[in-house]
C-alpha positions, 0 to 999 in steps of 0.5 A: 946701625949698619950690620956687616955680613961676612963669610964665616972664616974657615977656622974657629977663630972669629976676630970679633967679640960679639957676633951672630953666626948663621949655619945652614945645611940640608936635612939628612932625610930630605935634601931639598930642605935647608935647615938653619941655625942662628947663634949669638956669640959673645966673647968678652975675654978675648978667646978665654970664655965664649957665651953661645946663645942659640936663637934658632936651631935646625929650622926649615927655611931658606938660607936667604930667609935665615940671613935676613932674620939674623941681620934683623936681629943684629940690627935690633940688638946692635950686634955689628957682624953676622957671619954666614956659611952660606956665601954669597950673602944677600945684597944689603 
């Protein structure tokens, strides 16, 4: 299965019903450390109820490593889209 990696939309409205989100930011105590959070979001009711499952929370890793992990998980679970706030993503 091919997984699309896209930039996260600026609003909270994601057009897909099943997707992975990768969020990265710097550690507030050490700006040389990147913290990654990976979440799986399922929305079977078109916006009324969303289920968010945190797969990884604020773990130190590079943005590329987090995106690679999220993409591998998406392929394994057959989730078609990974959204990332770290743009541009790796070439796949």
